[in-house]
C-alpha positions as CSV (number, residue, x, y, z in Angstrom):
1,M,-56.9,17.9,17.5
2,S,-59.3,20.8,17.1
3,Q,-63.0,20.3,17.2
4,L,-64.7,20.0,13.8
5,T,-66.4,23.1,12.6
6,F,-68.9,21.2,10.3
7,P,-71.3,18.3,10.7
8,K,-70.5,15.3,8.6
9,N,-73.6,13.2,8.9
10,T,-75.5,15.1,6.3
11,W,-75.7,15.7,2.5
12,Y,-73.4,18.2,0.8
13,V,-73.2,19.2,-2.8
14,A,-69.8,17.8,-4.0
15,A,-69.9,18.7,-7.7
16,M,-72.0,19.8,-10.6
17,S,-73.1,16.8,-12.7
18,E,-71.2,18.0,-15.8
19,E,-67.9,17.9,-13.9
20,I,-67.9,14.1,-13.9
21,G,-67.6,12.4,-17.2
22,T,-67.5,8.7,-18.1
23,E,-63.8,8.4,-18.7
24,K,-62.0,10.5,-16.1
25,P,-62.7,10.6,-12.3
26,L,-62.9,13.8,-10.3
27,G,-60.8,14.2,-7.1
28,R,-62.3,16.6,-4.5
29,K,-61.9,17.0,-0.7
30,I,-65.2,17.3,1.1
31,C,-65.3,18.0,4.9
32,G,-61.7,16.8,5.1
33,E,-62.4,13.6,3.2
34,S,-60.4,13.1,0.0
35,I,-62.8,11.5,-2.4
36,A,-62.6,10.2,-6.0
37,F,-65.9,10.6,-7.9
38,Y,-66.5,8.6,-11.1
39,R,-69.2,7.2,-13.3
40,P,-69.3,3.3,-13.6
41,S,-71.8,4.0,-16.4
42,A,-73.4,7.1,-18.0
43,N,-76.3,7.2,-15.6
44,E,-74.4,6.2,-12.4
45,V,-72.1,7.9,-10.0
46,A,-69.8,6.4,-7.4
47,A,-67.5,7.8,-4.7
48,V,-64.5,6.1,-3.0
49,R,-61.6,7.3,-0.9
50,D,-59.1,8.9,-3.2
51,F,-56.3,6.5,-2.1
52,C,-54.9,3.4,-3.8
53,P,-54.2,0.6,-1.3
54,H,-51.1,-0.4,-3.2
55,R,-48.8,2.6,-2.9
56,G,-51.2,5.4,-1.8
57,A,-51.5,7.1,-5.2
58,A,-54.6,9.3,-5.9
59,M,-57.2,7.2,-7.7
60,S,-58.6,10.4,-9.1
61,L,-55.5,10.6,-11.4
62,G,-56.5,7.4,-13.1
63,Y,-59.3,6.6,-15.5
64,V,-62.5,4.5,-15.8
65,E,-62.6,1.2,-17.6
66,D,-65.5,-1.3,-17.8
67,G,-67.2,0.4,-14.8
68,L,-64.1,0.2,-12.6
69,L,-61.8,3.0,-11.4
70,V,-58.2,2.3,-12.6
71,C,-55.2,3.6,-10.7
72,G,-53.0,5.5,-13.1
73,Y,-49.8,4.4,-11.2
74,H,-49.8,0.6,-11.5
75,G,-53.2,-0.4,-12.9
76,L,-55.1,-1.5,-9.8
77,K,-58.8,-1.6,-10.5
78,M,-61.3,-0.6,-7.8
79,G,-65.1,-1.0,-7.7
80,A,-67.8,1.4,-6.4
81,D,-67.7,-0.5,-3.1
82,G,-64.1,0.4,-2.5
83,K,-62.8,-3.1,-3.0
84,T,-59.9,-4.0,-5.3
85,K,-61.3,-6.1,-8.2
86,E,-58.1,-6.9,-10.0
87,M,-54.5,-5.8,-10.7
88,P,-52.0,-7.1,-13.3
89,L,-50.2,-10.3,-12.2
90,Q,-51.5,-9.9,-8.6
91,R,-54.0,-11.8,-6.3
92,V,-56.2,-9.1,-4.8
93,Q,-58.3,-11.0,-2.3
94,G,-56.3,-9.7,0.7
95,F,-56.2,-6.1,-0.4
96,P,-57.7,-3.7,2.1
97,C,-61.1,-2.1,1.2
98,M,-61.2,1.6,0.8
99,K,-64.1,3.6,2.2
100,A,-67.0,4.1,-0.2
101,F,-69.3,7.1,0.2
102,A,-73.0,7.3,-0.3
103,V,-73.5,9.5,-3.3
104,E,-76.6,10.7,-5.2
105,E,-77.1,12.6,-8.4
106,R,-80.0,15.0,-8.2
107,Y,-81.1,18.4,-9.5
108,G,-77.9,18.7,-11.7
109,F,-75.6,18.2,-8.7
110,I,-73.7,15.3,-7.1
111,W,-74.5,15.0,-3.4
112,V,-72.3,13.1,-1.0
113,W,-72.6,12.0,2.7
114,P,-69.1,12.3,4.2
115,G,-69.9,10.9,7.6
116,D,-71.2,7.6,9.0
117,Q,-72.4,5.7,5.9
118,D,-74.9,3.7,7.9
119,L,-76.9,6.9,8.5
120,A,-77.0,8.1,4.9
121,D,-80.6,8.5,3.8
122,P,-81.3,9.8,0.2
123,S,-84.7,11.1,1.3
124,L,-82.9,13.7,3.4
125,I,-81.6,15.5,0.3
126,P,-83.5,18.8,0.4
127,V,-86.1,19.2,-2.3
128,Q,-85.4,21.9,-4.9
129,E,-88.7,22.8,-6.5
130,W,-87.1,25.1,-9.0
131,A,-85.1,22.3,-10.5
132,E,-88.1,20.1,-11.1
133,S,-90.2,22.6,-13.1
134,D,-90.0,23.6,-16.8
135,E,-91.2,27.1,-15.7
136,W,-87.8,27.8,-14.1
137,A,-84.4,28.3,-15.7
138,Y,-81.1,27.9,-13.8
139,G,-77.5,29.0,-14.5
140,G,-74.6,28.9,-12.1
141,G,-71.0,28.0,-11.4
142,L,-68.4,27.0,-8.8
143,Y,-65.8,28.9,-6.9
144,H,-63.1,27.6,-4.6
145,I,-62.6,30.0,-1.7
146,N,-59.8,30.1,0.9
147,C,-62.1,30.8,3.9
148,D,-64.1,29.1,6.6
149,Y,-67.4,28.1,5.0
150,R,-69.3,29.9,7.9
151,L,-68.0,33.2,6.7
152,M,-69.9,32.7,3.4
153,I,-73.0,31.9,5.4
154,D,-72.6,35.1,7.4
155,N,-72.1,37.0,4.1
156,L,-75.3,35.6,2.5
157,M,-77.5,35.9,5.6
158,D,-76.6,39.6,5.9
159,L,-77.0,41.4,2.6
160,T,-76.2,44.8,4.0
161,H,-72.8,44.5,2.4
162,E,-74.3,44.8,-1.1
163,T,-74.4,48.6,-0.7
164,Y,-70.6,48.6,-0.5
165,V,-69.2,45.5,-2.1
166,H,-71.6,45.4,-5.0
167,A,-72.3,49.1,-5.5
168,S,-72.3,48.9,-9.3
169,S,-74.7,46.1,-9.7
170,I,-77.2,45.2,-6.9
171,G,-76.2,47.6,-4.1
172,Q,-78.1,50.7,-3.1
173,K,-78.4,52.9,-0.1
174,E,-82.0,51.8,0.7
175,I,-80.6,48.4,1.8
176,D,-78.8,50.1,4.7
177,E,-81.9,52.1,5.6
178,S,-84.3,49.2,5.7
179,P,-84.6,47.2,9.0
180,V,-83.9,43.4,9.0
181,D,-86.2,40.8,10.4
182,T,-84.8,37.5,11.5
183,K,-86.8,34.4,12.5
184,V,-85.8,30.9,13.6
185,N,-88.1,28.0,12.8
186,G,-86.5,24.8,14.1
187,D,-83.3,24.4,12.1
188,E,-84.3,27.0,9.5
189,V,-83.3,30.6,9.8
190,I,-85.0,33.3,7.7
191,T,-83.7,36.9,7.4
192,S,-85.8,39.3,5.4
193,R,-85.8,42.9,4.2
194,T,-88.2,44.9,2.1
195,M,-87.7,48.3,0.4
196,E,-90.8,50.1,-1.0
197,N,-91.1,52.7,-3.8
198,I,-87.4,52.8,-4.8
199,T,-85.4,52.8,-8.0
200,A,-84.1,49.4,-9.0
201,P,-80.3,49.0,-9.1
202,P,-78.6,48.2,-12.4
203,F,-78.8,44.4,-12.2
204,W,-82.6,44.5,-11.5
205,Q,-83.2,47.2,-14.0
206,A,-81.8,44.8,-16.6
207,A,-84.0,42.0,-15.2
208,L,-87.1,44.2,-15.4
209,E,-86.3,45.1,-19.0
210,A,-85.7,41.4,-19.9
211,N,-89.2,40.7,-18.5
212,G,-90.8,43.4,-20.7
213,L,-91.2,45.9,-17.9
214,A,-90.0,49.5,-17.6
215,K,-86.6,49.5,-16.0
216,D,-86.9,53.0,-14.6
217,A,-90.3,52.5,-13.0
218,P,-90.6,52.8,-9.1
219,V,-90.4,49.3,-7.6
220,D,-90.8,47.4,-4.3
221,R,-87.8,45.2,-3.6
222,W,-87.4,42.2,-1.3
223,Q,-84.6,39.9,0.0
224,R,-85.5,36.7,1.9
225,C,-82.5,34.7,3.0
226,R,-83.3,31.1,4.1
227,F,-80.6,29.0,5.8
228,T,-81.1,25.3,6.2
229,P,-78.5,22.8,7.5
230,P,-75.8,21.9,6.9
231,S,-74.9,25.0,4.9
232,H,-77.5,25.8,2.2
233,V,-78.8,29.3,1.7
234,M,-81.6,30.1,-0.7
235,I,-82.4,33.7,-1.2
236,D,-85.7,34.9,-2.7
237,V,-84.9,38.2,-4.4
238,G,-86.7,40.5,-6.8
239,V,-88.4,43.7,-7.7
240,A,-92.1,44.4,-8.5
241,L,-93.7,47.5,-10.0
242,E,-94.5,49.6,-7.0
243,G,-97.9,49.0,-5.4
244,N,-98.5,45.5,-6.8
245,G,-97.8,43.5,-3.7
246,G,-94.1,43.2,-3.7
247,F,-93.1,39.5,-3.2
248,E,-96.7,38.5,-3.8
249,A,-97.1,40.5,-7.0
250,P,-98.3,38.7,-10.1
251,K,-95.6,37.3,-12.4
252,E,-96.2,39.8,-15.1
253,K,-95.6,42.7,-12.7
254,K,-92.2,41.6,-11.4
255,A,-88.8,40.2,-12.0
256,S,-87.9,37.6,-9.3
257,S,-85.4,34.8,-8.7
258,I,-84.0,32.4,-6.2
259,V,-80.3,32.8,-5.5
260,V,-79.0,29.3,-5.0
261,D,-76.1,28.8,-2.6
262,F,-74.7,25.4,-1.8
263,I,-71.7,26.0,0.5
264,T,-69.5,22.9,1.1
265,P,-66.5,22.8,3.4
266,E,-63.3,21.4,2.0
267,T,-61.3,21.9,5.1
268,E,-61.7,24.1,8.2
269,D,-60.2,27.0,6.2
270,T,-61.3,26.4,2.6
271,M,-64.6,25.8,0.9
272,W,-66.4,25.0,-2.4
273,Y,-69.1,27.5,-3.3
274,F,-71.8,26.3,-5.8
275,W,-73.6,29.4,-6.8
276,G,-76.4,30.1,-9.2
277,M,-79.7,31.8,-9.9
278,A,-83.1,30.2,-10.7
279,R,-85.7,32.4,-12.3
280,N,-89.3,31.8,-13.3
281,F,-89.6,34.3,-16.1
282,K,-88.5,33.7,-19.7
283,A,-87.3,30.3,-18.7
284,D,-86.7,29.2,-22.3
285,D,-84.4,32.1,-23.1
286,A,-80.9,30.5,-23.0
287,E,-79.2,33.8,-24.0
288,L,-80.8,35.5,-21.0
289,T,-79.7,32.6,-18.7
290,D,-76.1,33.1,-19.9
291,K,-76.2,36.8,-19.4
292,I,-77.5,36.5,-15.9
293,R,-74.9,33.8,-15.1
294,E,-72.2,36.1,-16.3
295,G,-73.5,39.0,-14.3
296,Q,-74.0,37.0,-11.1
297,G,-70.6,35.4,-11.4
298,G,-69.1,38.8,-11.4
299,I,-71.1,39.9,-8.4
300,F,-69.9,36.8,-6.4
301,Q,-66.4,37.3,-7.6
302,E,-66.4,40.6,-5.7
303,D,-67.1,38.7,-2.5
304,L,-64.1,36.5,-2.8
305,E,-61.4,39.0,-2.0
306,V,-63.4,40.3,1.0
307,L,-63.9,36.8,2.4
308,E,-60.3,35.6,1.9
309,Y,-58.8,38.7,3.5
310,Q,-61.3,38.4,6.3
311,Q,-60.2,34.8,6.9
312,A,-56.5,35.9,7.0
313,N,-57.4,38.6,9.5
314,L,-59.3,36.3,11.8
315,K,-56.3,33.9,11.7
316,A,-53.9,36.7,12.5
317,F,-56.0,38.1,15.4
318,P,-57.7,35.1,17.0
319,E,-58.1,36.9,20.3
320,Y,-60.3,39.6,18.9
321,D,-64.0,39.3,19.9
322,L,-66.0,40.4,16.9
323,L,-69.0,42.6,17.3
324,K,-72.5,41.2,16.9
325,L,-75.0,43.7,15.6
326,N,-78.7,43.4,14.7
327,I,-77.8,42.9,11.0
328,D,-75.7,39.9,12.0
329,A,-78.6,38.0,13.5
330,G,-79.1,35.7,10.5
331,G,-75.6,34.5,10.5
332,V,-75.4,34.2,14.3
333,Q,-78.5,32.1,14.4
334,S,-77.3,29.9,11.5
335,R,-74.1,29.2,13.4
336,R,-76.0,28.2,16.4
337,V,-77.9,25.7,14.4
338,I,-74.6,24.3,13.0
339,E,-73.1,24.1,16.5
340,R,-76.1,22.3,17.8
341,L,-75.8,19.7,15.0
342,I,-72.1,19.2,15.6
343,K,-72.7,18.7,19.4
344,A,-75.4,16.2,18.7
345,E,-73.2,14.3,16.3
346,S,-70.3,14.3,18.7
347,A,-72.6,13.1,21.6
348,A,-73.9,10.2,19.4
349,K,-70.3,9.1,18.7
350,I,-69.4,9.1,22.4
351,A,-72.6,7.2,23.3
352,V,-71.8,4.5,20.7
353,K,-68.2,4.2,22.0
354,D,-69.5,3.8,25.6
355,V,-71.9,0.9,24.8
356,P,-70.5,-2.5,25.9
357,L,-69.3,-4.4,22.9
358,Q,-71.6,-7.3,23.4
359,T,-74.7,-5.2,23.0
360,I,-73.8,-3.8,19.6
361,S,-75.5,-5.6,16.7
362,F,-73.7,-5.9,13.4
């Protein structure tokens, strides 16, 4: 059995809130765990193993009734604790209990803890300030990608590829020509790049114009990619009219946003990518939100083919030792953080296994 490539004792985004209704469950694999998500009531969410103890059917193919998850095969009813509550003409007291997962709804997303449930602490869900303020607007979506989730982290922590993959929208030659600075602060990795006195690329020209600024004026541009475990990347991006302080420029002199990236492993070779953009200008303009979402969705779509072919190549040539350049520092350092967390998690499991049985408290 190969060593896991992702930590499990942590919170991952499993779904967008609107994906889970009150009548139908949602089946989704997270970190190798098949999970059925459902709402016992309109303001609740539950998560149990997507497995019926009767004949192994997927509970996610059933429906919700009176707060219980009903198997669509023979009508077994399961509660949020994973226990069978009833089944037509059957006594269910001896039915095995399925695993229930810690799950929280926050910031418009469903978060799940796929590992040791005794360690799940809701206070560890990372705070998203943009989601708590009326001054920010958010629009995003979801892609399923056939690649190792770490390849997406590499992609987002090195935006040099924008010049080539996204040439018609956000790419420009000045990205290649500007040095990258990478810093590590505990488990956080920050890669930043600034470009001064340049012409904004098409996507940012449209953003300037939407904020009432001249789209063809010289600008200072910035990119600050922030990785935090287990696999979240927030990217501060924007342009400001040249000479007004760049990232620190006043709101009326710039167009800026946070690119929101929640990257969730499905298996070791596939992932769920929750993408979006939060902006703090014209937050009440729903039409602009939709326009930006459409544009950003197209930009991220361009990455999918690159990443999936990259995954196929790496599988075909496992012996090839990839180059590590200065532009790769953000991804390399992020992977080191992930590796450290996986090793710590594995060591903790071994330590518990080695403790004499009589010293373990239940």
